[in-house]
C-alpha positions as CSV (number, residue, x, y, z in Angstrom):
1,X,23.2,-14.2,-45.5
2,X,21.9,-16.4,-42.7
3,X,21.6,-13.4,-40.4
4,X,19.7,-11.4,-42.9
5,X,17.5,-14.3,-43.6
6,X,16.8,-14.8,-40.0
7,X,16.0,-11.1,-39.5
8,X,13.7,-11.2,-42.5
9,X,12.0,-14.3,-41.3
10,X,11.5,-12.8,-37.8
11,X,10.0,-9.6,-39.3
12,X,7.8,-11.7,-41.6
13,X,6.5,-13.8,-38.8
14,X,5.9,-10.7,-36.6
15,X,4.0,-8.7,-39.2
16,X,2.4,-11.2,-41.6
17,X,-1.4,-11.6,-41.5
18,X,-2.7,-14.5,-39.4
19,X,-3.6,-16.5,-42.5
20,X,-0.1,-16.2,-43.9
21,X,1.3,-17.5,-40.6
22,X,-0.9,-20.6,-40.6
23,X,2.1,-22.7,-41.9
24,X,4.3,-23.7,-38.9
25,X,8.0,-22.9,-39.0
26,X,10.3,-25.8,-39.9
27,X,12.8,-27.1,-37.4
28,X,15.6,-25.4,-39.4
29,X,13.8,-22.1,-39.5
30,X,13.2,-22.2,-35.7
31,X,16.8,-22.9,-35.1
32,X,18.0,-20.1,-37.3
33,X,15.5,-17.6,-35.8
34,X,16.4,-18.7,-32.3
35,X,20.1,-18.3,-33.0
36,X,19.5,-14.8,-34.4
37,X,17.5,-13.6,-31.5
38,X,20.0,-14.9,-29.0
39,X,22.9,-13.3,-30.9
40,X,21.0,-10.0,-31.1
41,X,20.2,-9.9,-27.4
42,X,23.8,-10.8,-26.4
43,X,25.0,-8.0,-28.6
44,X,22.3,-5.5,-27.4
45,X,21.6,-6.3,-23.8
46,X,20.1,-2.9,-23.3
47,X,17.1,-4.2,-25.2
48,X,16.3,-6.5,-22.3
49,X,16.6,-3.7,-19.8
50,X,14.3,-1.5,-21.9
51,X,11.8,-4.4,-22.2
52,X,11.9,-5.0,-18.4
53,X,11.4,-1.3,-17.7
54,X,8.5,-1.2,-20.1
55,X,6.9,-4.3,-18.5
56,X,7.4,-2.8,-15.0
57,X,5.6,0.4,-16.1
58,X,2.8,-1.6,-17.7
59,X,2.4,-3.7,-14.6
60,X,2.4,-0.6,-12.4
61,X,-0.2,1.1,-14.6
62,X,-2.5,-2.0,-14.5
63,X,-2.1,-2.2,-10.7
64,X,-2.8,1.5,-10.2
65,X,-5.9,1.3,-12.3
66,X,-7.2,-1.7,-10.3
67,X,-6.4,0.0,-7.0
68,X,-8.3,3.1,-8.1
69,X,-11.3,1.1,-8.9
70,X,-11.0,-0.7,-5.5
71,X,-10.8,2.7,-3.7
72,X,-14.0,3.7,-5.4
73,X,-15.8,0.4,-4.6
74,X,-14.6,0.3,-0.9
75,X,-14.7,4.1,-0.2
76,X,-17.1,3.7,2.8
77,X,-14.9,1.1,4.5
78,X,-11.7,2.9,3.7
79,X,-12.8,6.3,4.9
80,X,-15.7,5.8,7.3
81,X,-15.3,2.4,9.0
82,X,-16.4,2.1,12.6
83,X,-13.2,0.1,13.2
84,X,-10.7,2.8,12.3
85,X,-9.0,5.5,14.4
86,X,-9.8,9.1,13.4
87,X,-7.3,11.7,14.3
88,X,-6.6,15.3,13.1
89,X,-9.8,17.0,11.9
90,X,-12.5,14.4,11.5
91,X,-14.4,16.9,9.2
92,X,-11.4,17.9,7.2
93,X,-11.5,18.6,3.5
94,X,-8.8,16.1,2.8
95,X,-8.2,12.6,4.2
96,X,-5.0,10.6,4.6
97,X,-5.5,6.9,5.3
98,X,-2.6,4.9,6.6
99,X,-2.3,1.1,6.8
100,X,0.4,0.5,9.3
101,X,2.0,-2.1,11.6
102,X,3.3,-1.2,15.1
103,X,6.5,-3.2,14.3
104,X,7.1,-1.6,11.0
105,X,10.4,0.2,10.9
106,X,9.3,2.4,7.9
107,X,6.0,3.2,9.7
108,X,8.1,4.5,12.6
109,X,10.1,6.6,10.1
110,X,6.9,8.0,8.6
111,X,5.4,9.0,12.0
112,X,7.0,12.5,12.1
113,X,5.8,13.2,8.5
114,X,2.2,12.4,9.6
115,X,2.5,14.5,12.7
116,X,3.9,17.4,10.6
117,X,1.1,17.1,8.0
118,X,-1.5,17.4,10.8
119,X,0.3,20.4,12.3
120,X,0.7,22.2,9.0
121,X,-2.9,21.4,7.8
122,X,-5.7,21.9,10.3
123,X,-8.1,20.8,7.6
124,X,-6.6,17.3,7.4
125,X,-8.4,14.2,8.6
126,X,-6.1,11.2,9.2
127,X,-7.4,7.6,9.4
128,X,-5.3,4.9,11.0
129,X,-5.9,1.3,10.1
130,X,-4.1,-1.5,12.0
131,X,-2.6,-3.9,9.4
132,X,-0.6,-6.3,11.5
133,X,1.5,-8.3,9.0
134,X,4.8,-8.6,10.8
135,X,4.0,-11.5,13.1
136,X,2.1,-12.5,16.3
137,X,3.4,-9.5,18.3
138,X,1.9,-7.1,15.7
139,X,-1.5,-8.8,15.9
140,X,-1.4,-8.6,19.7
141,X,-0.5,-4.9,19.6
142,X,-3.3,-4.3,17.1
143,X,-5.8,-6.0,19.3
144,X,-4.8,-3.8,22.3
145,X,-4.9,-0.6,20.1
146,X,-8.3,-1.5,18.8
147,X,-9.6,-2.0,22.3
148,X,-8.0,1.3,23.4
149,X,-10.1,3.1,20.9
150,X,-13.1,2.4,23.0
151,X,-11.6,4.6,25.7
152,X,-9.5,7.1,23.8
153,X,-10.4,9.0,20.7
154,X,-8.9,11.9,18.7
155,X,-5.9,13.5,20.1
156,X,-5.7,11.2,23.1
157,X,-5.6,8.1,20.9
158,X,-3.0,9.9,18.7
159,X,-0.9,10.2,21.9
160,X,-1.2,6.4,22.5
161,X,-0.4,5.7,18.9
162,X,2.7,7.9,19.0
163,X,4.0,6.3,22.2
164,X,3.5,2.8,21.0
165,X,4.8,3.3,17.4
166,X,7.9,5.3,18.7
167,X,9.1,2.3,20.9
168,X,12.4,0.7,20.2
169,X,12.5,-3.0,19.8
170,X,9.7,-5.5,19.2
171,X,6.1,-4.4,20.1
172,X,3.5,-6.8,21.3
173,X,0.7,-7.2,23.9
174,X,3.0,-6.4,26.9
175,X,4.3,-3.1,25.4
176,X,0.8,-2.0,24.2
177,X,-0.7,-2.7,27.6
178,X,2.1,-0.9,29.3
179,X,1.4,2.3,27.3
180,X,-2.4,1.9,28.0
181,X,-1.7,1.6,31.8
182,X,0.7,4.5,31.7
183,X,-2.1,6.6,30.2
184,X,-4.5,5.7,32.9
185,X,-7.0,3.5,31.0
186,X,-9.4,1.1,32.7
187,X,-7.4,-2.0,32.4
188,X,-10.2,-4.4,33.3
189,X,-12.4,-3.0,30.6
190,X,-9.6,-3.0,28.2
191,X,-9.0,-6.7,28.9
192,X,-12.7,-7.4,28.3
193,X,-12.8,-5.4,25.1
194,X,-9.7,-7.1,23.7
195,X,-11.6,-10.5,23.5
196,X,-14.7,-9.1,21.8
197,X,-15.9,-10.1,18.4
198,X,-15.9,-6.5,17.3
199,X,-12.1,-6.4,17.5
200,X,-11.7,-9.5,15.3
201,X,-14.3,-8.1,12.9
202,X,-12.3,-4.9,12.6
203,X,-9.0,-6.7,11.9
204,X,-10.6,-9.0,9.3
205,X,-12.2,-6.0,7.6
206,X,-8.9,-4.2,7.2
207,X,-7.1,-7.4,6.0
208,X,-9.9,-8.0,3.4
209,X,-9.7,-4.3,2.3
210,X,-6.0,-4.4,2.0
211,X,-6.3,-7.5,-0.2
212,X,-8.7,-5.7,-2.6
213,X,-6.3,-2.7,-2.7
214,X,-3.4,-5.0,-3.4
215,X,-1.6,-3.8,-0.3
216,X,1.2,-6.2,0.8
217,X,3.4,-4.0,2.9
218,X,3.4,-1.1,5.4
219,X,3.1,1.8,5.4
220,X,0.6,2.2,2.6
221,X,-1.5,5.3,2.2
222,X,-4.7,6.1,0.5
223,X,-5.1,9.7,-0.6
224,X,-8.1,10.7,-2.7
225,X,-8.3,8.1,-5.5
226,X,-4.6,7.1,-5.2
227,X,-2.9,4.3,-3.3
228,X,0.7,5.3,-2.2
229,X,3.0,2.5,-1.3
230,X,5.8,3.0,1.1
231,X,7.2,5.8,3.3
232,X,7.4,8.3,0.5
233,X,8.0,11.3,2.7
234,X,6.3,14.6,3.7
235,X,6.6,16.4,0.4
236,X,5.0,13.7,-1.8
237,X,2.1,13.2,0.6
238,X,1.6,16.9,1.0
239,X,1.5,17.4,-2.7
240,X,-1.2,14.8,-3.1
241,X,-3.2,16.2,-0.2
242,X,-3.0,19.7,-1.6
243,X,-4.4,18.3,-4.8
244,X,-7.3,16.7,-2.9
245,X,-8.1,20.0,-1.3
246,X,-8.0,21.6,-4.7
247,X,-9.9,19.2,-6.9
248,X,-10.8,16.1,-4.9
249,X,-8.2,13.9,-6.5
250,X,-4.5,13.1,-5.7
251,X,-3.5,14.7,-9.0
252,X,-5.5,17.5,-10.6
């Protein structure tokens, strides 16, 4: 009887009009209702899993909606910033934006996917944004890479990017300068450019943009109106890019 009473009380509380619920529960009623809920959840733990799954889906949907709005609001900075590296076809019909860190293991793993996408799709524009979140070495490498863009563009910068991101072990200023020297850059000019205000402005812009897009890890991609978190692989990125070619969105 107590179990039925508690269940009935719980349903009554949940579905009664607000006016009918104005009277607070007594201490005894609260105890009985609490005991019933506890017993039910212990006997049916799958309910908690279902509730957590539902909450996760809800949170993801809310985050995705907020990110889509941020992509629309910051589209110029995302796709056409003067601080970014443009590789592939700069006039391509679809654009893939990558926020990356030169010390990111998963970014290194995604590198062949990006290369393959560009090879398979000559109408693809790729935007590379330095998002150094893995320590001082990453920030130093990003500063060097940002300065390198003053001397190398397009395919030549892609070569630099490939060499640096493909390195084993920690990547910092020393490693980035080593690649730049190997590629024949003007090192005196590079050193001068690394200390410029423009480099700092570019890194700050990317960090602020990432905050608006709720990006907290690398790699993260922007495709059309969609933010894609993680090294999701060639097939998923290609499917979204194909959709952008078709209808201008990551999903038609």
